[in-house]
N, C-alpha and C positions, 0 to 999 in steps of 0.2 A: 194569090188573090185573097183579098180580105174576106172574112166571113160576111155573109149577108146579114143585115140588121135583124131580121126576124129570127134567124138561127141563133144569133148572139143573145138576143133577149130570152129566147126559150132556154138556152143553156144556163144563163144566169138565174132564171126562175127555177130551173131544176136544182141548181146548187143551193139556192135559198131554201127550197122545199126540203132538200136533204138535211140541211143544217137545222131547220125547224123540227124535223122528225127526230134528229139526234137530241135536240134540246128537250123535246117532249118526253123522250125516253128518260133523260136525266131527271127531269122534274117528277116524273112518275116514280122513279127510284127514291128520290128525296122525299116525296109524299109518303111512301111506304115506310121509310125510316122514321119520319115524324110520327106516323101512326103508332109504330112500335114504341117510340119514346113516350108518347102520351099514355099508352097503355101501362107502361112500366111506372110512370109517375102516378097514375091513378092507383095502381097496386101499392106503391110505396105510401101514398097518402092514406090508404086504408089501413096498412100496417101501423103507421104512425098514430092514427086515430085510435086504433085498438090498444097500442102500447100506452098512449097517454090516458086512455080510459082505465086501463088496468092499474096504472100508477095512481090515478086519482082515487080509484076504488080502494086501493091499499092505504092511501093516505087517510081517507075518510074512516076506514075501519080502525086505523091506529088512533085517530082522534076519539072515536067512540070508545075504544078500549081504555084510553087514558082517562076519559070522563068517568067511566064506570069504576076504574081503579080509584080515582079521587073520591068518588061517592062512597065506595067501600071503606076507604081510609077515614073519611069523615065520620061515617057511622060507627066505625070501630072506636074512634076517639070519644064519640058521644057515649058509647056503651061503657068504655073504660072509666069515664068520668062519673057515670051513674053508679057504678059498682065500687067506687072507692070509698 
C-alpha cells in the first residue's frame, strides 16, 4: 500500500530539515575559518605596516645623515679655502 500523503510530506520535510541542519553546520564551520583568516590578515597587515614604517624611518635617517655629511664636506671645503 502506498504511503499516506501526510506521512510522505512529513518525511520529506524531515529530510529537508536534516539537510538544512547539515548545511547550517557547514556554514558555521566556514564562518569560523573566515574569521581565522581575517584575523591572520589583520595581523599580517599590522606586521607589514610596521615593516614599512621601519624601512621608511631608516630611509629618512639615511637621507638626514647624507645631508649632514654634505654640509660637513661643504664647510670643510670653505675652511680649506679660507686657510689657503
